[in-house]
Kinemage of the C-alpha trace (Angstrom):
@kinemage 1
@onewidth
@group {chain A} dominant
@subgroup {mainchain}
@vectorlist {calphas} color= white
{ca asn a 1} P 172.641 1.238 52.104
{ca thr a 2} L 174.191 -0.964 54.770
{ca thr a 3} L 177.395 -1.193 56.732
{ca asp a 4} L 179.129 -4.558 57.000
{ca leu a 5} L 179.770 -5.476 60.615
{ca asn a 6} L 181.871 -8.546 59.772
{ca his a 7} L 180.469 -10.165 62.889
{ca gln a 8} L 179.619 -13.759 63.745
{ca thr a 9} L 176.480 -14.820 65.603
{ca ser a 10} L 176.642 -17.410 68.385
{ca ser a 11} L 175.694 -20.072 65.817
{ca gly a 12} L 178.738 -19.102 63.735
{ca glu a 13} L 176.735 -17.487 60.933
{ca ala a 14} L 177.751 -14.114 59.603
{ca ala a 15} L 175.701 -11.402 61.288
{ca lys a 16} L 173.233 -9.528 59.143
{ca leu a 17} L 174.124 -6.059 58.018
{ca ile a 18} L 172.943 -3.087 60.055
{ca pro a 19} L 170.993 -0.764 57.786
{ca ile a 20} L 172.549 2.689 57.677
{ca asn a 21} L 169.144 4.185 58.476
{ca thr a 22} L 169.162 2.306 61.817
{ca leu a 23} L 172.554 3.774 62.748
{ca glu a 24} L 171.403 7.177 61.538
{ca arg a 25} L 168.274 6.889 63.686
{ca leu a 26} L 170.321 5.913 66.743
{ca asp a 27} L 172.765 8.731 66.029
{ca ile a 28} L 169.884 11.227 65.847
{ca asp a 29} L 168.371 9.863 69.076
{ca phe a 30} L 171.757 10.158 70.829
{ca glu a 31} L 172.277 13.652 69.444
{ca asn a 32} L 168.794 14.697 70.632
{ca ala a 33} L 169.756 13.405 74.087
{ca gly a 34} L 172.904 15.583 73.991
{ca ile a 35} L 175.316 12.732 73.286
{ca gly a 36} L 177.914 12.741 70.539
{ca gly a 37} L 180.791 10.372 69.968
{ca ile a 38} L 182.592 8.237 67.429
{ca trp a 39} L 180.878 5.187 65.930
{ca val a 40} L 182.814 1.914 66.111
{ca val a 41} L 181.889 -1.320 64.326
{ca pro a 42} L 183.519 -4.724 64.898
{ca asp a 43} L 185.599 -4.754 61.713
{ca glu a 44} L 187.102 -1.370 62.618
{ca ile a 45} L 187.809 -2.077 66.287
{ca asp a 46} L 191.592 -1.857 65.919
{ca ser a 47} L 191.301 1.792 64.879
{ca ala a 48} L 189.127 2.698 67.898
{ca thr a 49} L 190.578 4.946 70.571
{ca ala a 50} L 192.465 3.436 73.498
{ca ser a 51} L 191.595 6.493 75.598
{ca pro a 52} L 189.605 6.109 78.802
{ca gly a 53} L 185.962 7.048 78.702
{ca ala a 54} L 182.514 5.589 78.229
{ca tyr a 55} L 180.686 3.844 75.429
{ca val a 56} L 177.211 2.862 74.315
{ca val a 57} L 176.913 -0.597 72.756
{ca cys a 58} L 173.907 -0.839 70.444
{ca leu a 59} L 172.787 -4.381 69.806
{ca arg a 60} L 169.902 -6.164 68.191
{ca leu a 61} L 168.554 -9.403 69.509
{ca ala a 62} L 166.755 -11.210 66.690
{ca leu a 63} L 165.272 -13.609 69.236
{ca gly a 64} L 164.196 -13.015 72.805
{ca val a 65} L 166.656 -13.969 75.546
{ca thr a 66} L 166.044 -15.243 79.070
{ca val a 67} L 168.535 -13.606 81.412
{ca ser a 68} L 169.543 -15.132 84.738
{ca leu a 69} L 171.867 -12.988 86.828
{ca pro a 70} L 173.048 -13.183 90.420
{ca arg a 71} L 170.822 -11.140 92.766
{ca leu a 72} L 168.227 -10.593 89.998
{ca ser a 73} L 165.186 -12.677 89.207
{ca glu a 74} L 165.130 -14.461 85.861
{ca ser a 75} L 163.791 -12.133 83.172
{ca arg a 76} L 162.904 -12.376 79.502
{ca leu a 77} L 164.112 -9.702 77.103
{ca pro a 78} L 162.105 -9.676 73.871
{ca ser a 79} L 163.736 -9.333 70.467
{ca gly a 80} L 164.655 -5.788 69.506
{ca trp a 81} L 167.274 -3.083 69.849
{ca tyr a 82} L 169.032 -2.403 73.156
{ca val a 83} L 171.705 -0.001 74.280
{ca tyr a 84} L 174.154 -0.792 77.046
{ca val a 85} L 176.165 2.021 78.607
{ca gly a 86} L 179.537 1.160 80.110
{ca ser a 87} L 182.822 2.676 81.163
{ca ala a 88} L 186.373 1.929 80.091
{ca arg a 89} L 188.920 3.282 82.524
{ca gly a 90} L 191.466 0.433 82.568
{ca asn a 91} L 194.337 -0.623 80.322
{ca gly a 92} L 193.474 -0.280 76.644
{ca gly a 93} L 190.576 2.076 77.362
{ca ile a 94} L 187.546 2.077 75.101
{ca arg a 95} L 189.164 -0.089 72.381
{ca ser a 96} L 189.924 -2.899 74.796
{ca arg a 97} L 186.447 -2.942 76.311
{ca leu a 98} L 184.665 -2.812 72.950
{ca lys a 99} L 186.935 -5.515 71.541
{ca arg a 100} L 185.690 -7.794 74.319
{ca his a 101} L 182.048 -6.854 73.760
{ca phe a 102} L 182.300 -7.520 70.019
{ca lys a 103} L 184.003 -10.899 70.587
{ca gln a 104} L 181.605 -13.860 70.294
{ca glu a 105} L 183.643 -16.547 72.022
{ca lys a 106} L 184.113 -15.553 75.664
{ca ala a 107} L 183.312 -16.737 79.147
{ca pro a 108} L 180.580 -14.532 80.642
{ca his a 109} L 182.056 -12.053 83.108
{ca trp a 110} L 179.857 -8.958 82.929
{ca his a 111} L 176.067 -8.885 82.639
{ca ile a 112} L 176.280 -7.597 79.057
{ca asp a 113} L 178.289 -10.664 77.982
{ca arg a 114} L 175.068 -12.682 78.140
{ca leu a 115} L 173.587 -10.469 75.404
{ca thr a 116} L 176.579 -9.705 73.194
{ca val a 117} L 177.169 -13.402 72.476
{ca arg a 118} L 173.575 -13.599 71.206
{ca ala a 119} L 173.441 -10.298 69.350
{ca his a 120} L 172.839 -10.432 65.626
{ca gln a 121} L 173.975 -6.858 65.001
{ca met a 122} L 176.227 -4.552 67.022
{ca ala a 123} L 177.882 -1.170 66.849
{ca ala a 124} L 179.068 1.184 69.561
{ca leu a 125} L 179.426 4.890 70.213
{ca ala a 126} L 182.736 5.772 71.911
{ca leu a 127} L 182.941 8.844 74.142
{ca val a 128} L 186.432 9.833 75.255
{ca asp a 129} L 186.297 11.029 78.885
{ca gly a 130} L 182.562 10.196 78.975
{ca asp a 131} L 180.769 9.216 82.184
{ca glu a 132} L 178.435 6.224 81.969
{ca cys a 133} L 175.928 7.400 84.577
{ca ser a 134} L 175.634 10.839 82.969
{ca leu a 135} L 175.005 9.117 79.634
{ca val a 136} L 172.279 6.915 81.116
{ca gly a 137} L 170.658 10.017 82.632
{ca lys a 138} L 170.700 11.845 79.302
{ca leu a 139} L 169.276 8.874 77.429
{ca leu a 140} L 166.494 8.332 79.959
{ca gly a 141} L 165.776 12.072 79.935
{ca ser a 142} L 164.950 11.829 76.249
{ca ser a 143} L 161.731 10.275 75.020
{ca gln a 144} L 163.559 7.587 73.026
{ca phe a 145} L 164.992 5.295 75.725
{ca gln a 146} L 163.700 3.461 78.765
{ca val a 147} L 165.012 0.938 81.283
{ca ala a 148} L 165.075 -2.561 79.795
{ca leu a 149} L 165.872 -4.534 82.962
{ca ala a 150} L 166.367 -2.985 86.403
{ca gly a 151} L 169.736 -3.862 87.945
{ca phe a 152} L 171.323 -4.917 84.650
{ca gly a 153} L 174.928 -3.796 84.190
{ca asn a 154} L 174.975 -1.455 87.146
{ca ser a 155} L 175.754 -3.661 90.145
{ca asp a 156} L 178.516 -1.221 91.152
{ca cys a 157} L 176.315 1.860 90.629
{ca arg a 158} L 174.044 3.448 93.216
{ca arg a 159} L 172.858 6.220 90.890
{ca cys a 160} L 171.233 4.377 87.964
{ca glu a 161} L 168.334 1.930 87.876
{ca ser a 162} L 169.977 0.110 84.966
{ca his a 163} L 172.651 0.506 82.324
{ca leu a 164} L 170.624 -1.493 79.785
{ca leu a 165} L 167.977 0.477 77.931
{ca thr a 166} L 165.525 -0.178 75.126
{ca cys a 167} L 165.157 2.024 72.076
{ca ala a 168} L 161.680 3.347 71.294
{ca gly a 169} L 160.628 2.931 67.706
{ca leu a 170} L 163.335 0.461 66.658
């Protein structure tokens, strides 16, 4: 079984389908970390909540990516599954933020933009009234997630080492 993400890669090809067992595995890992929310995929973004809160973008890089960010040394992220934890407190809430993350054609603004435009598969977990730093703490407290790149996605955060994590076993 698969779920169709109706998503384009940076080369314009249709993204490959995310196997249901991958989403189920991520859902179980999140649940074991004490995190529950509503799954959102790109072709269902218009029905996502516009409430404020937090989200976890799950993305797969089919190829490794070299990341160059201000105030961070150049780093190479290998292919694999990553989770990025963010907040959505502005106009449009979670729907607006995820709509941007799922969009392929965009000028890079946030750190995560450099990965989402290269992702081959994406889905997100929306958490109304969620707190991104609490989510990162819960994920790191489980045995299934670890920091992918220190300083990534948390330039305005003094509490977390990173908001980009890797998924063990995926």
